[in-house]
VOFILO-28623 format. One line per 5 residues: number of its first residue (from 1); their letters; for each residue x, y, z of N, C-alpha, C, O. Coordinates in Angstrom, 2 decimals. Layout:
BEGIN
NUM	a	X/Y/Z/X/Y/Z/X/Y/Z/X/Y/Z | ...;
//
This chain:
BEGIN
1	mkati	116.33/106.12/96.46/115.20/105.94/97.34/114.41/104.83/97.60/113.79/104.55/98.62 | 114.50/104.19/96.50/113.96/102.38/97.10/114.77/101.79/97.83/114.28/101.35/98.87 | 116.14/101.55/97.64/116.90/101.38/98.71/116.80/101.51/100.25/116.99/100.61/101.07 | 116.48/102.74/100.49/116.02/103.61/101.77/115.06/102.98/102.23/114.93/102.57/103.38 | 114.20/102.86/101.20/112.58/102.20/101.72/112.93/101.19/102.03/112.75/101.00/103.24;
6	kkyls	113.30/100.51/101.61/113.91/99.08/101.97/114.44/98.32/103.14/114.31/97.20/103.64 | 115.16/99.58/103.39/116.20/99.45/104.51/115.21/100.11/106.07/115.59/100.19/107.24 | 113.98/100.47/105.51/113.27/101.06/106.73/112.06/100.47/106.70/111.20/100.70/107.56 | 111.87/99.61/105.62/110.41/98.92/105.33/109.92/98.48/106.43/108.69/98.56/106.53 | 110.65/97.93/107.53/110.10/97.32/108.83/109.46/98.18/109.74/108.60/98.02/110.61;
11	sivyg	110.11/99.15/109.32/109.72/100.83/110.44/108.54/101.13/109.99/107.66/101.47/110.78 | 108.31/101.06/108.54/107.14/101.62/107.55/105.83/100.93/107.74/104.70/101.42/107.74 | 106.28/99.48/107.93/104.89/98.39/108.19/104.71/98.67/109.56/103.65/99.16/109.93 | 105.69/98.39/110.43/105.40/98.52/112.00/104.65/99.65/112.50/103.64/99.44/113.16 | 105.07/100.97/112.22/104.26/101.97/112.48/102.91/102.24/111.92/101.93/102.58/112.58;
16	gsdga	102.99/102.00/110.25/101.87/102.02/109.54/100.59/101.17/110.06/99.52/101.63/110.44 | 100.99/99.78/109.97/100.01/98.82/110.82/99.29/99.03/111.87/98.13/98.69/112.10 | 100.27/99.78/112.71/99.64/100.13/113.82/98.74/101.04/114.51/97.88/101.01/115.39 | 99.51/102.13/113.45/98.71/103.49/113.56/97.62/103.58/113.10/96.78/104.33/113.60 | 97.28/102.54/111.62/95.75/102.30/111.29/94.96/101.54/112.31/93.82/101.87/112.65;
21	vsyft	95.66/100.41/112.83/94.93/99.61/113.51/94.17/100.40/114.91/93.04/100.56/115.36 | 95.83/100.83/115.31/95.53/101.78/116.55/93.99/102.62/116.75/93.12/102.37/117.59 | 93.98/103.48/115.90/92.76/104.76/115.90/91.66/103.76/115.46/90.70/103.68/116.22 | 91.66/102.98/114.34/90.35/102.06/114.03/89.95/101.44/114.90/88.77/101.60/115.21 | 90.74/100.53/115.62/90.28/99.89/116.75/89.99/100.68/117.75/89.00/100.21/118.30;
26	lmaga	90.28/101.47/118.19/89.74/102.71/119.33/88.50/103.18/118.66/87.42/102.79/119.11 | 88.52/103.75/117.94/86.93/103.78/116.70/85.74/102.92/116.91/84.61/103.26/117.27 | 86.23/101.64/116.59/85.35/100.62/116.33/84.53/100.48/117.55/83.31/100.61/117.71 | 85.78/100.10/118.60/84.95/99.99/119.87/84.23/101.27/120.51/83.22/101.08/121.18 | 84.73/102.61/120.31/83.70/103.76/120.55/82.55/103.76/119.83/81.52/104.13/120.41;
31	ygagl	82.50/103.37/118.59/81.67/103.47/117.82/80.40/102.32/118.49/79.23/102.65/118.68 | 80.85/101.27/118.70/80.35/100.25/119.51/79.52/100.38/120.66/78.50/99.76/120.93 | 80.11/101.31/121.33/79.98/101.71/122.98/79.08/103.00/122.47/78.39/103.49/123.37 | 78.98/103.53/121.39/77.90/104.43/120.96/78.66/106.17/121.83/77.97/107.14/122.17 | 79.95/106.06/121.95/80.49/107.41/122.77/80.20/108.57/121.39/79.95/108.28/120.22;
36	sikml	80.32/109.79/121.95/80.00/110.93/121.06/81.43/111.29/120.18/82.62/111.03/120.35 | 80.64/112.03/119.12/82.32/112.40/118.21/83.41/112.98/118.97/84.58/112.62/118.85 | 82.87/114.17/120.01/83.92/115.08/120.85/84.44/113.70/121.65/85.44/113.33/121.04 | 84.24/113.00/122.51/84.83/112.15/123.06/85.65/111.31/122.26/86.67/110.93/122.82 | 85.43/110.81/120.80/86.13/109.72/119.96/87.22/110.78/119.63/88.33/110.27/119.42;
41	iaigv	87.17/112.06/119.54/88.44/112.61/118.71/89.00/112.98/119.84/90.22/113.01/119.69 | 88.61/113.35/121.17/89.66/113.29/122.06/90.37/112.79/122.54/91.45/113.25/122.90 | 89.82/111.32/122.74/90.40/109.87/122.94/91.62/109.53/121.84/92.79/109.19/122.05 | 90.87/109.75/120.56/91.69/109.06/119.24/93.03/109.78/118.88/94.14/109.27/118.72 | 92.58/111.36/118.80/93.65/112.45/118.61/95.25/112.15/119.48/96.38/111.94/119.03;
46	snvva	94.72/112.25/120.86/95.51/111.83/122.10/96.13/110.60/121.84/97.35/110.50/121.96 | 95.28/109.44/121.43/95.81/108.04/121.22/96.82/108.27/120.25/98.01/108.38/120.54 | 96.46/108.33/119.32/96.99/108.59/117.91/98.70/108.82/117.92/99.64/108.23/117.38 | 98.57/110.37/119.12/100.17/111.09/118.72/100.87/110.19/120.18/102.05/109.87/119.99 | 100.36/109.81/121.42/100.87/109.06/122.14/101.41/107.72/121.90/102.52/107.38/122.32;
51	dafsm	100.55/106.88/121.16/100.77/105.40/120.43/102.19/105.93/119.71/103.32/105.50/119.92 | 101.77/107.03/118.75/102.91/106.82/117.83/104.48/107.25/118.37/105.53/106.89/117.84 | 104.36/107.95/119.37/105.66/108.24/120.38/106.07/106.96/121.14/107.25/106.62/121.23 | 104.87/106.14/121.77/105.68/105.09/122.04/106.34/103.92/121.33/107.21/103.19/121.80 | 105.83/103.86/120.24/106.11/102.86/119.20/107.18/103.66/118.73/108.03/102.77/118.60;
56	atady	107.71/104.62/118.42/108.92/105.11/117.88/109.93/104.88/119.18/111.06/104.44/118.96 | 109.57/105.13/120.31/110.47/104.80/120.96/110.78/103.25/121.51/111.72/102.92/122.23 | 110.00/102.61/121.11/110.16/101.00/121.11/111.03/100.58/119.94/112.03/99.86/120.00 | 110.44/101.21/118.78/111.48/100.81/117.92/112.74/101.53/118.33/113.47/100.76/118.95 | 113.17/102.57/118.22/114.82/102.67/119.07/115.32/101.64/119.69/116.30/100.97/119.36;
61	lseds	114.49/101.49/120.77/115.12/100.56/122.03/115.53/98.94/121.27/116.32/98.04/121.56 | 114.45/99.17/120.10/114.90/97.71/119.32/115.73/97.76/118.71/116.55/96.84/118.76 | 115.90/98.73/117.94/117.05/98.84/117.12/118.17/98.85/118.01/119.14/98.13/117.75 | 118.15/99.55/118.99/119.49/99.82/119.97/119.87/98.53/120.39/121.07/98.49/120.66 | 119.21/97.37/120.56/119.41/96.40/121.01/120.00/95.33/120.14/120.45/94.28/120.59;
66	kinit	119.96/95.76/118.51/120.88/95.07/117.43/122.48/95.15/117.82/122.87/95.94/118.68 | 123.34/94.31/117.16/124.58/94.51/116.99/125.14/95.12/115.90/124.94/94.23/115.07 | 125.65/95.93/115.34/126.42/96.39/114.38/125.62/97.59/113.89/125.89/97.93/112.73 | 124.50/98.46/114.67/124.05/99.34/114.04/124.18/100.69/114.44/124.22/100.81/115.66 | 124.28/101.81/113.76/124.80/102.88/114.32/123.44/103.73/114.67/122.44/103.57/113.98;
71	ekeee	123.47/104.79/115.98/122.79/105.90/116.57/122.15/106.38/115.45/120.94/106.37/115.67 | 122.41/106.81/114.33/122.14/107.46/113.28/120.44/106.54/112.56/119.35/106.96/112.17 | 121.08/105.13/112.72/119.72/104.58/111.94/119.04/103.96/113.37/117.94/103.39/113.33 | 119.56/104.07/114.26/118.08/103.81/115.15/117.36/104.67/115.37/116.21/104.38/115.70 | 117.79/106.21/115.25/117.05/107.30/115.36/116.09/107.28/114.36/114.88/107.30/114.60;
76	tsavv	116.90/107.21/112.58/115.89/107.63/111.81/114.92/106.22/111.72/113.89/106.39/111.05 | 115.10/104.99/112.24/114.20/104.07/112.32/113.07/104.05/113.11/111.99/103.63/112.70 | 113.31/104.59/114.51/112.17/105.54/115.19/111.07/106.81/114.69/109.87/107.06/114.83 | 112.43/107.53/113.95/111.44/108.95/113.20/110.47/108.17/112.53/109.30/108.11/112.91 | 111.18/107.23/110.94/110.36/107.11/110.59/109.00/105.87/111.22/107.82/105.98/110.87;
81	tfisf	109.40/105.00/111.98/107.98/104.75/112.61/107.05/105.54/113.20/105.96/105.07/113.53 | 107.38/106.83/113.41/106.53/107.92/114.21/105.93/108.49/112.93/104.74/108.79/112.86 | 106.82/108.63/111.91/105.98/109.58/110.96/104.60/108.61/110.09/103.50/109.03/109.72 | 105.27/107.05/109.97/104.37/106.20/109.29/103.13/105.96/110.16/101.98/106.03/109.75 | 103.51/105.69/111.41/102.07/105.48/112.31/101.06/107.02/112.55/99.89/107.13/112.91;
86	iligf	101.90/107.89/112.24/100.98/109.21/112.17/100.13/109.71/110.94/99.00/110.21/110.93 | 101.01/109.42/109.89/100.50/109.23/108.39/99.29/108.49/108.01/98.35/109.01/107.41 | 99.35/107.02/108.47/98.78/106.08/108.27/97.65/105.84/108.81/96.57/105.44/108.39 | 98.23/106.25/110.26/97.15/106.29/111.46/95.49/107.66/111.45/94.43/107.93/112.01 | 96.46/108.06/110.31/95.28/109.93/110.07/94.32/109.14/109.09/93.24/109.71/108.94;
91	fplap	94.46/107.98/108.40/93.11/107.74/107.27/92.19/107.04/108.02/91.11/107.12/107.44 | 92.11/106.37/109.06/91.12/106.08/109.54/90.35/107.23/110.65/89.13/107.34/110.71 | 91.15/107.93/111.36/90.61/109.32/111.67/90.09/110.20/110.97/89.47/111.06/111.60 | 90.12/110.28/109.79/89.70/111.46/108.84/88.12/111.95/108.96/87.64/113.05/109.23 | 87.31/110.22/108.54/86.03/110.37/108.75/85.37/110.98/110.32/84.30/111.55/110.52;
96	slyay	86.11/110.72/110.98/85.77/111.09/112.28/86.17/112.61/112.38/85.33/113.23/113.03 | 87.08/113.29/111.99/87.13/114.62/112.23/86.19/115.83/111.21/85.88/116.99/111.48 | 85.92/114.93/109.89/84.77/115.23/109.06/83.45/115.24/109.60/82.65/116.14/109.33 | 83.19/114.31/110.33/82.01/114.35/111.31/82.02/115.35/112.59/80.97/115.79/113.06 | 83.16/115.64/113.06/83.21/116.53/113.97/83.07/118.07/113.84/83.02/118.88/114.77;
101	ytlpp	83.02/118.29/112.63/83.06/119.57/111.90/81.69/119.45/111.41/80.85/120.25/111.82 | 81.46/118.83/110.83/80.03/118.77/110.12/78.42/118.35/111.13/77.27/118.55/110.73 | 78.78/117.82/112.32/77.84/117.32/113.12/77.63/118.03/114.59/78.66/118.63/114.92 | 76.73/118.11/115.42/76.99/118.42/116.65/78.15/117.43/117.34/78.22/116.28/116.92 | 78.83/117.76/118.12/79.97/117.48/118.91/79.34/116.51/119.65/79.92/115.43/119.73;
106	datlp	77.97/116.67/120.38/77.99/115.31/121.16/77.09/114.27/120.35/76.32/113.51/120.92 | 77.24/114.30/118.97/76.22/113.56/118.17/77.12/112.27/118.28/78.30/112.46/118.59 | 76.71/110.96/118.07/77.30/109.68/118.15/77.99/109.91/116.42/77.61/110.80/115.67 | 78.94/108.99/116.11/79.03/109.01/114.93/78.45/108.11/113.96/78.49/106.90/114.19 | 77.91/108.54/112.91/76.97/108.10/112.34/77.55/106.57/111.61/78.73/106.23/111.68;
111	fsmfl	76.54/105.80/110.95/77.34/104.50/110.29/78.00/104.96/109.27/79.13/104.54/109.02 | 77.37/105.91/108.51/78.09/106.64/107.10/79.69/106.65/107.31/80.47/106.03/106.58 | 80.05/107.41/108.35/81.45/107.92/108.89/81.98/106.41/109.27/82.93/105.97/108.62 | 81.40/105.60/110.29/82.06/104.28/110.54/82.12/103.68/109.15/83.04/102.87/108.99 | 81.56/103.85/108.42/82.04/102.88/107.21/82.96/103.53/106.13/83.59/102.76/105.39;
116	astil	83.09/104.81/105.98/84.08/105.67/105.49/85.24/104.99/106.12/86.13/104.41/105.50 | 85.16/105.10/107.31/86.88/104.55/108.11/87.28/103.61/108.15/88.46/103.31/108.26 | 85.95/102.61/108.01/86.49/101.23/107.76/87.02/101.35/106.23/88.23/101.12/106.18 | 86.63/101.56/105.34/87.07/101.89/103.71/88.33/102.38/103.78/89.29/101.69/103.43 | 88.45/103.51/104.20/90.22/103.97/104.47/90.94/103.04/105.49/92.13/102.78/105.32;
121	tlfsf	90.37/102.60/106.37/91.71/101.74/107.19/91.94/100.28/106.32/92.91/99.58/106.62 | 91.12/99.92/105.36/91.60/98.82/104.63/92.05/99.08/103.35/92.44/98.16/102.64 | 92.04/100.46/102.89/92.78/101.43/102.11/94.35/101.17/102.48/95.20/100.78/101.69 | 94.58/101.54/104.27/95.42/101.55/104.79/96.37/100.20/104.58/97.54/100.10/104.20 | 95.44/99.28/104.95/96.25/97.99/105.22/96.62/97.29/103.33/97.65/96.81/102.86;
126	tyigy	95.47/97.51/102.83/96.19/97.38/101.22/97.37/97.99/101.03/98.33/97.25/100.80 | 97.57/99.36/101.06/98.68/99.99/100.78/100.15/99.53/101.53/101.26/99.47/101.01 | 99.66/99.15/103.28/101.06/98.35/103.73/101.48/96.82/103.09/102.61/96.34/102.93 | 100.22/96.27/102.80/100.60/95.06/102.25/101.36/95.35/100.64/102.40/94.76/100.34 | 100.73/96.25/99.76/101.45/96.44/98.68/102.85/96.97/98.60/103.48/97.08/97.56;
131	lrgki	103.21/97.24/99.60/104.38/98.52/99.87/105.49/97.43/100.20/106.69/97.51/99.91 | 104.76/96.27/100.94/105.59/94.72/101.46/106.10/94.51/100.48/107.29/94.65/100.20 | 104.94/94.02/99.62/105.03/93.06/98.36/106.05/93.69/97.27/107.00/93.07/96.80 | 105.73/94.82/97.01/106.71/95.55/96.03/108.13/95.79/96.29/109.07/95.81/95.50 | 108.10/95.95/97.58/109.78/96.52/97.68/110.47/94.77/98.00/111.59/94.47/97.59;
136	lkrnl	109.87/94.11/98.51/110.16/92.65/98.58/110.24/91.65/97.79/110.67/90.51/97.99 | 109.69/92.26/96.66/109.43/91.46/95.28/108.78/90.04/95.71/109.26/88.93/95.46 | 107.69/90.30/96.37/106.69/89.01/96.74/105.68/88.85/96.03/105.65/89.64/95.10 | 104.58/87.95/96.09/103.25/88.09/95.61/102.43/89.28/96.27/102.27/89.38/97.49 | 101.94/90.15/95.35/101.28/90.96/95.95/99.87/91.05/96.42/99.36/92.01/96.98;
141	shtii	99.32/89.98/96.13/98.17/89.25/96.18/98.19/88.82/97.56/97.26/89.08/98.33 | 99.34/88.10/97.92/99.49/87.28/99.25/99.90/88.46/100.28/99.47/88.41/101.43 | 100.81/89.62/99.82/100.92/90.23/101.35/99.73/91.13/101.51/99.32/91.39/102.65 | 99.01/91.75/100.17/97.94/92.67/100.78/96.68/91.90/101.38/95.90/92.48/102.14 | 96.51/90.68/101.05/95.55/89.87/101.81/95.51/89.56/102.85/94.51/89.55/103.57;
146	qsiii	97.31/89.06/103.33/97.85/89.23/104.75/97.65/90.29/105.50/97.34/90.21/106.69 | 97.83/91.58/104.73/97.80/92.62/105.65/96.61/93.11/105.99/96.52/93.89/106.94 | 95.52/92.73/105.28/93.89/92.92/105.41/93.82/92.10/106.58/93.38/92.43/107.67 | 94.40/90.78/106.19/93.44/89.73/107.54/93.95/90.31/108.79/93.30/90.90/109.66 | 95.25/90.06/108.76/96.15/90.29/109.75/95.32/91.66/111.00/94.93/91.60/112.17;
151	csisa	95.37/92.68/110.06/95.13/93.63/111.01/93.49/94.01/111.12/93.01/94.75/111.97 | 92.77/93.35/110.09/91.52/93.63/110.73/90.86/92.86/111.87/89.93/93.24/112.58 | 91.65/91.47/111.91/91.02/90.81/113.01/90.78/91.82/114.57/89.74/91.88/115.23 | 92.18/92.59/114.88/91.88/93.13/116.21/90.64/94.24/115.91/89.76/94.51/116.73 | 90.75/94.81/114.56/89.32/96.07/114.59/87.94/95.24/114.74/86.95/95.88/115.09;
156	viayy	87.81/93.74/114.49/86.72/93.34/114.68/86.30/92.80/116.31/85.21/92.84/116.89 | 87.51/92.33/116.71/87.64/92.34/118.41/87.18/93.74/118.92/86.14/93.99/119.52 | 87.85/94.30/118.68/87.72/95.91/119.46/86.02/96.32/119.43/85.34/96.81/120.34 | 85.71/96.03/118.36/84.36/96.55/117.41/83.16/96.02/119.03/82.47/96.69/119.80 | 83.47/94.33/118.91/82.37/93.84/119.41/83.00/93.74/120.93/82.17/93.75/121.84;
161	lgeyi	83.98/93.68/121.18/83.99/93.96/122.51/83.75/95.24/123.44/83.48/95.14/124.64 | 83.88/96.65/122.68/83.38/97.66/123.24/82.07/98.16/123.28/81.64/99.16/123.86 | 81.05/96.71/122.05/79.63/96.97/122.11/79.34/96.24/123.39/78.60/96.86/124.15 | 79.86/94.83/123.88/79.55/93.87/124.85/79.72/94.64/126.03/78.91/94.61/126.96 | 81.03/95.52/126.04/81.13/96.49/127.26/80.05/97.52/127.79/79.53/97.69/128.89;
166	aglvn	79.94/98.11/126.61/78.95/98.94/126.84/77.69/98.68/127.41/77.11/99.30/128.29 | 77.33/97.59/126.72/75.73/96.87/127.20/75.79/96.16/128.61/74.76/95.88/129.23 | 77.44/95.79/129.22/77.07/95.61/130.65/77.22/96.98/131.67/76.68/97.00/132.78 | 77.86/97.90/131.25/77.73/99.03/132.14/76.77/99.82/132.11/76.76/100.69/132.97 | 75.58/99.77/131.05/74.68/100.66/130.99/73.66/100.15/131.68/72.62/100.80/131.80;
//
């Protein structure tokens, strides 16, 4: 099992990192812009699934560009990327789904749900960093912090850009 995880670690990290970042940045931008929960869910779910498929196909084509790799390995890598994207991307999506079922659909996402999504996203980044460090036998603190910092930068950009652009178009 550990050998299989090591073999497909890059696909797990690639899909998982982008899954968490993609939804969280979308949600952060939408929160900054004040979109309704209903719109956030519609855009978020379609984005997660479409991006997961896009990432899986990009992974497949990337693997297909390598020499000495089998078609089964290419396909497995693509499937691992897709599943990792969906599973890890679900963490930041969960609070929005909870808010959708507990609040009026036209309400905006409350700060508490944004904060919960932020915490779950940081957990996702931490897990990815932990997995990288553990499998590659690297310093866990370094790989966790590296993952959190690199992935968080895009979330901060999306939030402030969404807030800024919403202010321009109002």
